[in-house]
C-alpha positions in Angstrom: -1.5 35.6 7.4 0.9 32.2 7.5 -0.4 28.8 6.7 -0.2 27.7 10.3 -2.5 30.6 11.3 -4.6 29.8 8.2 -4.8 26.2 9.5 -5.8 27.4 13.0 -8.5 29.5 12.0 -10.0 27.1 9.9 -9.4 24.1 12.2 -7.2 21.9 9.6 -3.7 20.8 9.3 -1.0 22.9 7.7 -0.4 20.0 5.3 -4.1 20.1 4.0 -3.8 24.1 3.7 -0.8 23.4 1.6 -2.5 21.1 -0.7 -5.2 23.3 -1.1 -3.3 25.8 -2.2 -1.5 24.1 -4.9 -5.0 22.8 -6.1 -5.9 26.4 -6.3 -2.8 27.7 -8.2 -2.0 29.9 -4.8 1.6 30.5 -4.2 2.1 30.2 -0.7 4.8 29.6 2.2 6.0 26.6 0.2 6.7 28.0 -2.9 8.2 31.5 -1.2 10.8 29.4 1.0 11.8 27.2 -1.9 10.1 23.9 -1.0 8.8 23.3 -4.6 12.1 23.7 -6.1 13.6 21.1 -8.4 16.7 19.8 -7.2 17.9 17.9 -10.4 16.6 19.6 -13.3 16.1 20.9 -15.9 13.7 18.4 -17.5 12.9 18.3 -20.9 9.9 17.0 -22.2 10.1 15.1 -25.4 9.0 16.2 -28.8 6.0 14.3 -29.9 3.4 15.0 -32.7 0.0 14.3 -31.8 -1.2 10.3 -32.3 2.2 9.3 -32.1 3.4 6.8 -29.4 5.6 7.3 -26.5 6.4 4.6 -23.9 5.0 5.3 -20.4 6.9 3.9 -17.5 3.6 4.3 -15.1 1.1 2.0 -17.7 4.6 -0.1 -19.0 3.3 0.1 -22.7 3.0 2.9 -25.2 0.6 5.7 -25.2 -0.9 7.7 -28.2 0.0 11.3 -27.2 -2.9 13.8 -27.2 -0.8 16.9 -27.0 0.8 18.7 -24.2 -0.2 19.4 -20.6 -1.0 23.1 -19.6 1.3 22.8 -16.5 4.2 24.8 -15.4 6.5 22.2 -17.1 4.5 21.1 -20.4 4.1 17.4 -21.1 3.1 14.9 -23.5 -0.1 13.7 -22.3 -2.5 10.6 -23.1 -4.8 10.8 -25.9 -8.2 10.4 -23.6 -11.3 12.3 -22.6 -11.3 14.1 -19.3 -8.7 15.3 -17.3 -5.1 15.4 -19.0 -2.6 12.8 -17.9 1.1 12.8 -18.5 2.8 10.1 -20.2 5.7 9.2 -17.8 8.4 9.3 -20.0 12.3 8.9 -19.2 12.9 12.2 -17.9 9.7 12.5 -15.9 10.6 8.7 -14.3 13.7 10.6 -13.4 11.9 13.4 -11.5 9.7 10.9 -9.7 12.8 8.8 -8.5 14.7 12.2 -7.7 11.8 15.1 -6.4 9.7 15.5 -3.5 6.0 14.5 -4.1 5.0 17.9 -4.0 7.5 19.8 -6.2 6.7 16.5 -9.0 2.7 17.5 -8.4 3.2 21.5 -8.6 5.4 21.2 -11.5 3.7 18.6 -13.7 0.0 20.0 -12.8 -0.9 16.7 -11.2 -2.3 15.6 -7.6 0.0 14.2 -4.9 -2.1 11.2 -5.0 -1.0 10.6 -9.1 2.7 11.0 -8.1 2.4 8.4 -4.9 0.9 5.9 -7.6 3.8 6.9 -10.1 6.3 5.8 -7.2 4.8 2.9 -6.3 5.0 1.6 -10.0 8.3 2.8 -10.5 9.3 1.0 -7.1 10.3 4.2 -5.3 10.2 4.4 -1.7 8.7 7.2 0.3 12.1 9.1 0.7 13.7 10.5 -2.3 16.5 12.9 -2.3 14.0 15.9 -2.9 12.0 14.5 0.3 15.1 14.1 2.0 15.9 18.0 1.6 12.3 18.9 2.5 12.7 17.0 5.8 16.2 18.3 6.4 15.4 21.8 5.9 11.6 22.8 6.7 10.6 20.0 9.2 11.2 22.4 12.2 9.0 24.8 10.7 6.2 22.3 10.2 4.4 22.5 13.6 5.1 25.3 16.4 6.9 24.6 19.2 3.8 24.3 21.8 2.0 22.0 19.2 5.2 19.6 19.0 5.6 19.6 22.9 2.0 18.6 23.7 2.3 15.9 20.9 5.4 14.6 22.7 3.6 15.1 26.1 0.8 12.9 24.7 2.4 10.3 23.4 4.3 9.3 26.7 0.9 8.6 28.2 0.6 5.2 29.3 -2.9 4.6 27.8 -1.5 6.2 24.5 1.5 3.7 24.4 -0.5 0.9 25.1 -2.9 1.7 22.1 -0.2 2.1 19.9 1.2 -1.2 20.9 -2.1 -2.7 20.4 -2.5 -1.1 16.9 1.1 -2.4 15.6 0.1 -6.1 17.4 -3.0 -6.2 15.0 -5.3 -5.7 18.0 -7.9 -3.0 17.6 -10.5 -2.0 20.1 -13.2 -4.6 20.8 -16.0 -2.2 19.8 -14.5 -2.1 16.2 -13.8 -5.8 16.3 -17.4 -6.8 17.2 -18.6 -4.0 14.5 -16.8 -5.6 11.7 -18.0 -9.2 12.8 -21.6 -7.9 12.7 -20.7 -6.2 8.9 -19.1 -9.6 8.0 -22.3 -11.7 9.1 -24.7 -9.0 7.4 -22.5 -9.4 4.3 -22.7 -13.1 3.9 -26.3 -12.8 4.9 -26.6 -10.7 1.2 -26.2 -7.1 2.5 -24.6 -5.0 -0.2 -21.8 -2.9 0.7 -23.8 0.2 0.4 -26.7 -0.7 2.6 -24.1 -1.8 5.3 -22.1 1.2 5.1 -25.4 3.6 5.5 -26.1 1.4 8.4 -23.1 1.9 10.2 -22.1 5.1 9.0 -19.0 4.2 7.2 -17.4 4.3 3.8 -18.0 1.5 1.2 -14.2 1.3 1.2 -14.1 0.2 5.0 -17.0 -2.4 4.0 -14.7 -3.5 1.5 -11.8 -4.0 3.6 -13.8 -6.1 6.1 -15.1 -8.1 3.3 -11.5 -8.6 2.1 -10.2 -9.7 5.4 -13.0 -12.0 5.9 -12.4 -13.7 2.4 -8.9 -14.1 3.2 -9.5 -15.8 6.7 -12.1 -18.2 4.9 -9.5 -18.8 2.3 -6.8 -19.8 5.2 -9.3 -22.0 7.0 -10.3 -23.9 3.7 -6.8 -24.8 3.0 -5.6 -28.7 4.0 -3.8 -28.1 7.4 -0.4 -29.7 7.2 0.0 -33.1 8.9 2.1 -33.2 11.9 5.7 -34.7 11.6 6.3 -38.8 11.2 6.9 -40.0 14.7 9.2 -43.0 15.6 6.4 -45.3 16.2 5.1 -44.4 12.9 8.2 -45.0 11.2 8.6 -48.4 13.2 5.1 -49.5 12.0 5.7 -48.4 8.4 9.0 -50.6 8.2 6.9 -53.4 9.5 4.3 -53.3 7.4 7.1 -53.1 4.3 8.6 -56.1 5.3 5.4 -58.0 5.6 4.7 -57.2 2.2 1.6 -54.9 2.7 1.2 -52.3 -0.3 1.6 -48.6 0.1 -2.1 -47.9 0.1 -3.1 -50.2 2.7 -0.1 -48.7 5.0 -1.7 -45.2 4.1 -5.1 -46.4 5.4 -3.5 -48.2 8.5 -1.5 -45.0 9.5 -4.1 -42.3 8.4 -1.9 -40.9 6.0 -2.1 -40.0 2.1 -0.8 -42.4 -0.3 1.9 -39.9 -1.6 3.0 -39.4 2.0 3.5 -43.0 2.6 5.6 -43.6 -0.5 7.7 -40.5 0.2 8.7 -41.5 3.5 9.2 -45.1 2.3 11.6 -43.6 -0.2 13.5 -41.6 2.6 13.7 -44.4 5.0 15.1 -46.5 2.3 17.9 -43.8 1.7 19.0 -43.5 5.3 19.4 -47.4 5.4 21.7 -47.2 2.6 
């Protein structure tokens, strides 16, 4: 049975089936068709003794070697308890910059999420040479023709286009906006994130996102607002008071400006006269 048929029978996406295959160690269509092949190998693991140190490009510091991973490409790992974590040495960093996510995840025995974090730490974009090869050679087989045609038809509907436009402009649905406001009010009242997650049937991560957005908004509102530009009337009044011998502090009180603003404006007007 093909991955597409398995996805339909399990009501899962094709990508979910491929990821699950990789986690279970089952070779499926991806490996048969060459999607997991490395295009810039070979990659040679550095020789290192246990408890020696190697520089890690992901953590930006030296790491103590705890041995080698049990993966298709055995690699030095960090000395720690729990799941083995490879040390991102020069050759592994080169693979992260060149290969696709699924290829790196398969050959180094890690999750695609960890490969994503490696890319982010190394400043690698979403498209690498290996990813580009996958898009060019295997994207046509990702979706059956009837499913792709149905998706294109749905995307052309006016209501769908309007919804996508609102999302790009940052305007979500009114129901979600109202819910987030209630979450913010209850969080300010002292309720915990886990209590709010249970009350609204959402994840604690979403509560954290709403809270961070609220804190960011409060910080922006607390910032002092910039004063409007100096008008010709204010400049004339400033020059008049200067000629009368009024101090800058008194001028600031008269014009409703700060002392620093008045002194800066006086210097600027004096230079423009010269």
